[in-house]
C-alpha positions in Angstrom: -36.2 -13.4 1.2 -34.2 -11.0 3.4 -35.0 -9.1 6.6 -35.3 -9.7 10.3 -37.1 -12.4 12.3 -38.2 -11.6 15.9 -37.8 -13.6 19.0 -40.2 -16.5 19.6 -40.1 -17.4 15.9 -40.0 -21.1 15.4 -37.9 -23.1 12.9 -37.8 -26.9 12.3 -34.1 -27.7 12.5 -34.1 -31.3 11.6 -35.6 -34.6 12.7 -35.0 -35.7 16.3 -33.6 -39.0 15.0 -32.0 -39.4 11.6 -33.8 -41.8 9.2 -36.5 -42.7 11.7 -40.2 -42.9 10.8 -42.5 -41.3 11.6 -40.4 -38.1 11.4 -40.5 -36.2 14.7 -39.3 -32.6 14.1 -36.9 -30.7 16.3 -38.2 -27.2 16.8 -35.9 -24.2 17.6 -37.1 -20.9 19.0 -35.2 -17.7 18.3 -34.1 -16.0 21.5 -34.0 -12.4 20.0 -34.2 -10.6 16.7 -32.1 -12.2 14.0 -31.0 -11.1 10.5 -32.4 -13.6 7.9 -32.0 -14.8 4.4 -34.1 -17.6 2.9 -35.4 -19.3 -0.2 -38.4 -21.4 -0.9 -41.1 -22.6 -3.2 -44.9 -22.1 -3.6 -46.7 -24.9 -5.5 -50.2 -26.3 -5.3 -51.1 -29.7 -3.8 -53.4 -32.2 -5.5 -56.5 -30.1 -4.4 -55.0 -26.9 -5.8 -54.2 -25.4 -2.4 -50.9 -23.4 -2.3 -48.2 -25.0 -0.2 -45.2 -23.0 0.9 -41.9 -24.7 1.6 -39.4 -22.2 3.0 -36.0 -22.5 4.6 -34.1 -19.6 6.2 -30.8 -18.9 7.9 -31.0 -16.7 10.9 -28.0 -15.0 12.4 -27.3 -12.8 15.5 -23.7 -11.9 16.4 -21.6 -15.0 15.8 -24.6 -17.5 16.0 -26.5 -18.8 13.0 -29.3 -21.3 12.9 -30.9 -22.7 9.7 -34.3 -24.3 9.4 -37.6 -24.8 7.8 -40.3 -22.2 8.4 -43.1 -24.7 9.0 -44.5 -23.2 12.2 -44.2 -19.5 11.3 -41.8 -16.6 11.9 -42.5 -13.3 13.4 -41.2 -10.4 11.4 -39.1 -7.8 13.1 -39.7 -4.5 11.2 -38.9 -5.7 7.6 -39.1 -8.9 5.6 -38.8 -8.7 1.8 -39.9 -11.5 -0.5 -39.3 -11.6 -4.2 -41.5 -14.0 -6.1 -40.7 -15.4 -9.6 -43.7 -16.9 -11.4 -43.3 -20.1 -13.5 -45.8 -20.1 -16.3 -47.4 -23.3 -17.6 -45.9 -25.4 -14.8 -47.6 -28.7 -13.9 -45.6 -29.2 -10.7 -47.6 -30.2 -7.6 -46.9 -31.2 -4.0 -48.2 -34.7 -3.6 -48.4 -36.9 -0.5 -45.4 -39.2 0.0 -46.6 -42.2 2.0 -43.2 -43.0 3.4 -42.4 -39.6 4.9 -46.0 -38.2 5.3 -44.8 -35.0 3.6 -46.3 -33.4 0.5 -43.3 -33.5 -1.8 -42.7 -31.5 -5.0 -43.4 -33.6 -8.1 -42.2 -31.7 -11.2 
């Protein structure tokens, strides 16, 4: 993925406290338009619902922030996504009881 993210876009930039449970995410809001590059996956959960897991690096001038696009990003003009389909894959995102996340199980 490449393009631009607009201000007020939200990224999860890590847990507030390392190795603590439950995980309390730190959220970062972009202060203006940023150039972005990212990568991610799209796999079904145990009910067949598609689950996106996407991380992106966002830069403006000499500042860069990297995070998980869990809460949504506003596109500024252009965002291009290239999808590669994996045929005959049985991978799923299944609930991990320790973290509370739906993790990819190949």
